[in-house]
LUMMISE-243469 format. One record per atom (N, C-alpha, C): residue number from 1; z, x, y; atom name. Coordinates in Angstrom, 3 decimals, padded with zeros to 6 digits. Layout:
N
n, w, u, v, atom
NUM, Z, X, Y, CA;
...
***
This chain:
129
n, w, u, v, atom
1, 079.800, 045.070, -002.543, N;
1, 078.896, 045.327, -001.439, CA;
1, 077.904, 046.398, -001.880, C;
2, 076.570, 046.200, -001.710, N;
2, 075.605, 047.195, -002.136, CA;
2, 075.696, 048.453, -001.283, C;
3, 075.471, 049.545, -001.936, N;
3, 075.490, 050.826, -001.248, CA;
3, 074.131, 051.039, -000.593, C;
4, 074.140, 051.291, 000.702, N;
4, 072.891, 051.498, 001.416, CA;
4, 072.589, 052.978, 001.499, C;
5, 071.336, 053.317, 001.239, N;
5, 070.914, 054.710, 001.311, CA;
5, 070.726, 055.112, 002.753, C;
6, 071.071, 056.337, 003.053, N;
6, 070.844, 056.877, 004.382, CA;
6, 069.402, 057.301, 004.533, C;
7, 069.024, 057.772, 005.702, N;
7, 067.650, 058.206, 005.913, CA;
7, 067.347, 059.434, 005.053, C;
8, 066.084, 059.545, 004.681, N;
8, 065.668, 060.695, 003.901, CA;
8, 065.699, 061.951, 004.766, C;
9, 066.179, 063.031, 004.189, N;
9, 066.175, 064.304, 004.903, CA;
9, 064.747, 064.802, 004.978, C;
10, 064.297, 065.277, 006.146, N;
10, 062.930, 065.779, 006.239, CA;
10, 062.752, 067.026, 005.385, C;
11, 061.562, 067.161, 004.819, N;
11, 061.226, 068.307, 003.994, CA;
11, 060.508, 069.324, 004.859, C;
12, 060.791, 070.610, 004.642, N;
12, 060.102, 071.685, 005.359, CA;
12, 058.668, 071.725, 004.854, C;
13, 057.722, 071.235, 005.650, N;
13, 056.335, 071.129, 005.226, CA;
13, 055.645, 072.474, 005.092, C;
14, 056.225, 073.537, 005.638, N;
14, 055.627, 074.856, 005.525, CA;
14, 056.087, 075.596, 004.279, C;
15, 057.139, 075.124, 003.652, N;
15, 057.677, 075.790, 002.466, CA;
15, 057.095, 075.158, 001.212, C;
16, 056.813, 075.999, 000.208, N;
16, 056.380, 075.477, -001.077, CA;
16, 057.581, 074.876, -001.782, C;
17, 057.382, 073.781, -002.502, N;
17, 058.496, 073.227, -003.242, CA;
17, 058.943, 074.217, -004.312, C;
18, 060.208, 074.182, -004.681, N;
18, 060.679, 075.124, -005.676, CA;
18, 060.001, 074.874, -007.014, C;
19, 059.732, 075.936, -007.730, N;
19, 059.102, 075.823, -009.030, CA;
19, 060.189, 075.761, -010.092, C;
20, 059.992, 074.941, -011.047, N;
20, 060.991, 074.833, -012.109, CA;
20, 060.306, 074.346, -013.374, C;
21, 060.896, 074.663, -014.532, N;
21, 060.333, 074.166, -015.792, CA;
21, 060.555, 072.668, -015.925, C;
22, 059.810, 072.020, -016.819, N;
22, 060.006, 070.581, -017.034, CA;
22, 061.447, 070.247, -017.415, C;
23, 061.848, 069.040, -017.096, N;
23, 063.193, 068.559, -017.394, CA;
23, 063.550, 068.701, -018.871, C;
24, 062.559, 068.591, -019.743, N;
24, 062.826, 068.640, -021.178, CA;
24, 063.062, 070.062, -021.672, C;
25, 062.814, 071.061, -020.834, N;
25, 062.987, 072.446, -021.253, CA;
25, 064.314, 073.043, -020.826, C;
26, 064.780, 072.710, -019.658, N;
26, 066.073, 073.230, -019.207, CA;
26, 066.622, 072.374, -018.087, C;
27, 067.883, 072.536, -017.844, N;
27, 068.574, 071.766, -016.811, CA;
27, 068.014, 072.105, -015.430, C;
28, 067.864, 071.093, -014.614, N;
28, 067.348, 071.257, -013.257, CA;
28, 068.473, 071.756, -012.359, C;
29, 068.278, 072.872, -011.660, N;
29, 069.319, 073.353, -010.749, CA;
29, 069.598, 072.336, -009.631, C;
30, 070.835, 072.278, -009.193, N;
30, 071.249, 071.310, -008.168, CA;
30, 070.436, 071.456, -006.886, C;
31, 070.167, 072.671, -006.461, N;
31, 069.404, 072.883, -005.232, CA;
31, 067.983, 072.360, -005.335, C;
32, 067.364, 072.584, -006.474, N;
32, 066.006, 072.083, -006.691, CA;
32, 066.005, 070.563, -006.729, C;
33, 067.003, 069.993, -007.390, N;
33, 067.109, 068.532, -007.446, CA;
33, 067.261, 067.951, -006.040, C;
34, 068.042, 068.602, -005.208, N;
34, 068.260, 068.118, -003.845, CA;
34, 066.976, 068.157, -003.027, C;
35, 066.127, 069.160, -003.289, N;
35, 064.877, 069.277, -002.542, CA;
35, 063.839, 068.257, -003.024, C;
36, 063.785, 068.012, -004.325, N;
36, 062.754, 067.133, -004.881, CA;
36, 063.144, 065.653, -004.888, C;
37, 064.423, 065.342, -004.855, N;
37, 064.873, 063.949, -004.934, CA;
37, 064.290, 063.045, -003.841, C;
38, 064.188, 063.499, -002.589, N;
38, 063.608, 062.604, -001.568, CA;
38, 062.177, 062.171, -001.888, C;
39, 061.395, 063.042, -002.522, N;
39, 060.026, 062.660, -002.880, CA;
39, 060.041, 061.593, -003.957, C;
40, 060.891, 061.768, -004.980, N;
40, 060.992, 060.744, -006.015, CA;
40, 061.517, 059.435, -005.432, C;
41, 062.486, 059.536, -004.535, N;
41, 063.046, 058.333, -003.908, CA;
41, 061.973, 057.599, -003.100, C;
42, 061.167, 058.340, -002.371, N;
42, 060.103, 057.723, -001.574, CA;
42, 059.104, 056.997, -002.468, C;
43, 058.826, 057.549, -003.635, N;
43, 057.865, 056.928, -004.547, CA;
43, 058.475, 055.774, -005.339, C;
44, 059.775, 055.552, -005.192, N;
44, 060.459, 054.495, -005.926, CA;
44, 060.216, 053.101, -005.385, C;
45, 059.492, 052.980, -004.299, N;
45, 059.170, 051.673, -003.722, CA;
45, 057.733, 051.319, -004.113, C;
46, 057.473, 050.105, -004.607, N;
46, 056.121, 049.751, -005.041, CA;
46, 055.052, 049.890, -003.957, C;
47, 055.372, 049.515, -002.734, N;
47, 054.379, 049.635, -001.656, CA;
47, 054.073, 051.106, -001.388, C;
48, 055.099, 051.933, -001.333, N;
48, 054.870, 053.372, -001.086, CA;
48, 054.111, 054.008, -002.236, C;
49, 054.393, 053.585, -003.459, N;
49, 053.668, 054.126, -004.604, CA;
49, 052.190, 053.745, -004.522, C;
50, 051.909, 052.505, -004.121, N;
50, 050.517, 052.085, -003.935, CA;
50, 049.861, 052.852, -002.789, C;
51, 050.572, 053.003, -001.683, N;
51, 050.022, 053.773, -000.557, CA;
51, 049.720, 055.203, -000.985, C;
52, 050.645, 055.812, -001.732, N;
52, 050.445, 057.186, -002.189, CA;
52, 049.206, 057.272, -003.071, C;
53, 049.021, 056.294, -003.939, N;
53, 047.848, 056.264, -004.804, CA;
53, 046.565, 056.127, -003.987, C;
54, 046.592, 055.266, -002.990, N;
54, 045.411, 055.078, -002.148, CA;
54, 045.078, 056.353, -001.370, C;
55, 046.102, 057.022, -000.877, N;
55, 045.883, 058.246, -000.098, CA;
55, 045.400, 059.367, -001.009, C;
56, 046.067, 059.559, -002.137, N;
56, 045.718, 060.660, -003.042, CA;
56, 044.334, 060.494, -003.650, C;
57, 043.888, 059.250, -003.830, N;
57, 042.586, 059.023, -004.456, CA;
57, 041.471, 058.765, -003.443, C;
58, 041.773, 058.903, -002.162, N;
58, 040.784, 058.605, -001.120, CA;
58, 039.595, 059.551, -001.206, C;
59, 038.430, 058.957, -001.059, N;
59, 037.206, 059.758, -001.028, CA;
59, 037.251, 060.685, 000.182, C;
60, 036.957, 061.926, -000.013, N;
60, 037.005, 062.890, 001.081, CA;
60, 038.402, 063.460, 001.300, C;
61, 039.374, 063.004, 000.532, N;
61, 040.710, 063.580, 000.593, CA;
61, 041.618, 063.029, 001.672, C;
62, 041.128, 062.084, 002.473, N;
62, 041.976, 061.497, 003.506, CA;
62, 041.557, 060.063, 003.758, C;
63, 042.489, 059.308, 004.351, N;
63, 042.210, 057.901, 004.626, CA;
63, 042.863, 057.517, 005.950, C;
64, 042.191, 056.640, 006.671, N;
64, 042.684, 056.146, 007.957, CA;
64, 043.678, 055.018, 007.712, C;
65, 044.714, 054.980, 008.541, N;
65, 045.684, 053.885, 008.441, CA;
65, 044.983, 052.541, 008.601, C;
66, 043.882, 052.515, 009.302, N;
66, 043.130, 051.270, 009.501, CA;
66, 042.552, 050.759, 008.182, C;
67, 042.383, 051.638, 007.195, N;
67, 041.900, 051.220, 005.885, CA;
67, 043.046, 050.894, 004.927, C;
68, 044.245, 051.378, 005.228, N;
68, 045.397, 051.125, 004.366, CA;
68, 046.032, 049.763, 004.654, C;
69, 046.190, 049.448, 005.918, N;
69, 046.923, 048.251, 006.328, CA;
69, 046.355, 046.954, 005.755, C;
70, 045.033, 046.743, 005.769, N;
70, 044.504, 045.469, 005.259, CA;
70, 044.725, 045.256, 003.759, C;
71, 045.057, 046.296, 003.018, N;
71, 045.244, 046.181, 001.573, CA;
71, 046.566, 045.508, 001.201, C;
72, 047.422, 045.267, 002.198, N;
72, 048.746, 044.707, 001.941, CA;
72, 048.973, 043.459, 002.777, C;
73, 049.826, 042.599, 002.275, N;
73, 050.217, 041.409, 003.020, CA;
73, 051.514, 041.728, 003.774, C;
74, 051.454, 042.782, 004.577, N;
74, 052.599, 043.268, 005.346, CA;
74, 052.151, 043.534, 006.773, C;
75, 053.104, 043.577, 007.695, N;
75, 052.763, 043.864, 009.091, CA;
75, 052.452, 045.349, 009.268, C;
76, 051.759, 045.656, 010.327, N;
76, 051.458, 047.048, 010.668, CA;
76, 052.707, 047.909, 010.789, C;
77, 053.746, 047.417, 011.492, N;
77, 054.964, 048.220, 011.594, CA;
77, 055.621, 048.505, 010.234, C;
78, 055.530, 047.558, 009.313, N;
78, 056.108, 047.784, 007.986, CA;
78, 055.322, 048.857, 007.241, C;
79, 054.010, 048.810, 007.319, N;
79, 053.176, 049.848, 006.693, CA;
79, 053.479, 051.198, 007.344, C;
80, 053.614, 051.224, 008.658, N;
80, 053.949, 052.477, 009.361, CA;
80, 055.281, 053.033, 008.886, C;
81, 056.255, 052.171, 008.658, N;
81, 057.556, 052.606, 008.149, CA;
81, 057.389, 053.283, 006.779, C;
82, 056.630, 052.661, 005.896, N;
82, 056.424, 053.236, 004.565, CA;
82, 055.672, 054.569, 004.640, C;
83, 054.696, 054.647, 005.509, N;
83, 053.948, 055.904, 005.667, CA;
83, 054.837, 057.002, 006.246, C;
84, 055.706, 056.641, 007.176, N;
84, 056.645, 057.621, 007.730, CA;
84, 057.579, 058.148, 006.636, C;
85, 058.021, 057.268, 005.762, N;
85, 058.882, 057.684, 004.654, CA;
85, 058.146, 058.674, 003.747, C;
86, 056.887, 058.419, 003.461, N;
86, 056.093, 059.356, 002.652, CA;
86, 055.929, 060.699, 003.364, C;
87, 055.726, 060.663, 004.680, N;
87, 055.611, 061.906, 005.461, CA;
87, 056.913, 062.682, 005.443, C;
88, 058.024, 061.998, 005.694, N;
88, 059.318, 062.665, 005.746, CA;
88, 059.718, 063.254, 004.395, C;
89, 059.227, 062.655, 003.321, N;
89, 059.506, 063.167, 001.985, CA;
89, 058.590, 064.330, 001.622, C;
90, 057.614, 064.628, 002.488, N;
90, 056.709, 065.751, 002.251, CA;
90, 055.546, 065.437, 001.339, C;
91, 055.310, 064.165, 001.068, N;
91, 054.243, 063.784, 000.145, CA;
91, 052.878, 063.700, 000.801, C;
92, 052.843, 063.422, 002.097, N;
92, 051.563, 063.315, 002.808, CA;
92, 051.651, 064.032, 004.148, C;
93, 050.510, 064.423, 004.631, N;
93, 050.359, 064.945, 005.990, CA;
93, 049.619, 063.885, 006.790, C;
94, 049.834, 063.877, 008.091, N;
94, 049.169, 062.914, 008.963, CA;
94, 048.580, 063.638, 010.161, C;
95, 047.431, 063.147, 010.606, N;
95, 046.784, 063.721, 011.785, CA;
95, 046.270, 062.584, 012.650, C;
96, 046.689, 062.583, 013.908, N;
96, 046.230, 061.555, 014.850, CA;
96, 044.873, 061.973, 015.403, C;
97, 043.942, 061.020, 015.392, N;
97, 042.613, 061.205, 015.982, CA;
97, 042.346, 059.984, 016.851, C;
98, 042.505, 060.154, 018.119, N;
98, 042.361, 059.028, 019.034, CA;
98, 043.486, 058.039, 018.803, C;
99, 043.127, 056.793, 018.525, N;
99, 044.157, 055.775, 018.310, CA;
99, 044.552, 055.640, 016.844, C;
100, 043.845, 056.309, 015.932, N;
100, 044.102, 056.166, 014.508, CA;
100, 044.783, 057.395, 013.934, C;
101, 045.507, 057.185, 012.851, N;
101, 046.159, 058.283, 012.133, CA;
101, 045.531, 058.363, 010.756, C;
102, 045.193, 059.576, 010.342, N;
102, 044.598, 059.829, 009.032, CA;
102, 045.628, 060.523, 008.148, C;
103, 045.694, 060.097, 006.893, N;
103, 046.673, 060.610, 005.946, CA;
103, 045.976, 061.324, 004.802, C;
104, 046.599, 062.393, 004.320, N;
104, 046.113, 063.101, 003.143, CA;
104, 047.313, 063.540, 002.315, C;
105, 047.115, 063.563, 001.019, N;
105, 048.189, 063.936, 000.096, CA;
105, 048.468, 065.430, 000.182, C;
106, 049.705, 065.802, -000.140, N;
106, 050.100, 067.213, -000.238, CA;
106, 050.135, 067.559, -001.721, C;
107, 049.038, 068.131, -002.237, N;
107, 048.916, 068.325, -003.682, CA;
107, 049.958, 069.265, -004.288, C;
108, 050.450, 070.239, -003.548, N;
108, 051.431, 071.170, -004.119, CA;
108, 052.698, 070.441, -004.544, C;
109, 053.195, 069.530, -003.710, N;
109, 054.400, 068.795, -004.057, CA;
109, 054.125, 067.820, -005.199, C;
110, 052.961, 067.176, -005.184, N;
110, 052.614, 066.263, -006.275, CA;
110, 052.525, 067.009, -007.604, C;
111, 051.949, 068.211, -007.586, N;
111, 051.882, 069.027, -008.808, CA;
111, 053.278, 069.382, -009.298, C;
112, 054.179, 069.713, -008.366, N;
112, 055.546, 070.064, -008.739, CA;
112, 056.264, 068.880, -009.375, C;
113, 056.116, 067.708, -008.791, N;
113, 056.742, 066.520, -009.365, CA;
113, 056.184, 066.242, -010.757, C;
114, 054.864, 066.367, -010.900, N;
114, 054.238, 066.144, -012.204, CA;
114, 054.715, 067.168, -013.224, C;
115, 054.805, 068.435, -012.822, N;
115, 055.251, 069.486, -013.744, CA;
115, 056.679, 069.235, -014.201, C;
116, 057.511, 068.776, -013.308, N;
116, 058.905, 068.512, -013.643, CA;
116, 059.021, 067.422, -014.704, C;
117, 058.129, 066.445, -014.670, N;
117, 058.178, 065.325, -015.603, CA;
117, 057.330, 065.534, -016.850, C;
118, 056.646, 066.654, -016.947, N;
118, 055.780, 066.925, -018.082, CA;
118, 056.593, 067.114, -019.356, C;
119, 056.131, 066.490, -020.404, N;
119, 056.728, 066.684, -021.717, CA;
119, 055.705, 067.471, -022.529, C;
120, 055.975, 068.767, -022.696, N;
120, 055.050, 069.677, -023.346, CA;
120, 055.712, 070.244, -024.597, C;
121, 054.998, 070.261, -025.720, N;
121, 055.565, 070.905, -026.898, CA;
121, 055.875, 072.376, -026.608, C;
122, 056.914, 072.910, -027.234, N;
122, 057.340, 074.291, -026.995, CA;
122, 056.212, 075.283, -027.215, C;
123, 055.275, 074.979, -028.111, N;
123, 054.166, 075.903, -028.393, CA;
123, 053.107, 075.899, -027.302, C;
124, 053.133, 074.925, -026.421, N;
124, 052.105, 074.823, -025.379, CA;
124, 052.676, 075.011, -023.978, C;
125, 053.807, 075.696, -023.841, N;
125, 054.412, 075.893, -022.510, CA;
125, 053.465, 076.683, -021.627, C;
126, 053.540, 076.358, -020.330, N;
126, 052.725, 077.072, -019.343, CA;
126, 053.558, 077.431, -018.145, C;
127, 053.059, 078.341, -017.366, N;
127, 053.754, 078.765, -016.157, CA;
127, 053.529, 077.766, -015.038, C;
128, 054.490, 077.666, -014.126, N;
128, 054.333, 076.791, -012.960, CA;
128, 053.233, 077.331, -012.066, C;
129, 052.549, 076.443, -011.330, N;
129, 051.469, 076.896, -010.426, CA;
129, 051.966, 077.773, -009.315, C;
***
């Protein structure tokens, strides 16, 4: 029987993600892994990864859900589910304006995820942002 994942734990959107060196430099502390894992898990779905790319690369830094939905052969509720997962993982912020919701990426968390996966030669190490 396949193991079903439970709901993602919400991330404290007011807190900065923990800073840590890249995986190739030292072991990731358990607490940091627990905080960052929901973001990686959220990005593990192809639709969410595409949505994240569309949001992060949007001109003006934000995009309306009305512009995201037509890009997929999925229902509105399914797109809303994926966007909620990205929000709960702390990857995007959302703001309702009238009947539409606008999404923007949270660059601090994206930078942290990128830094964690960076493979940097020992001579070129840098400090976390």
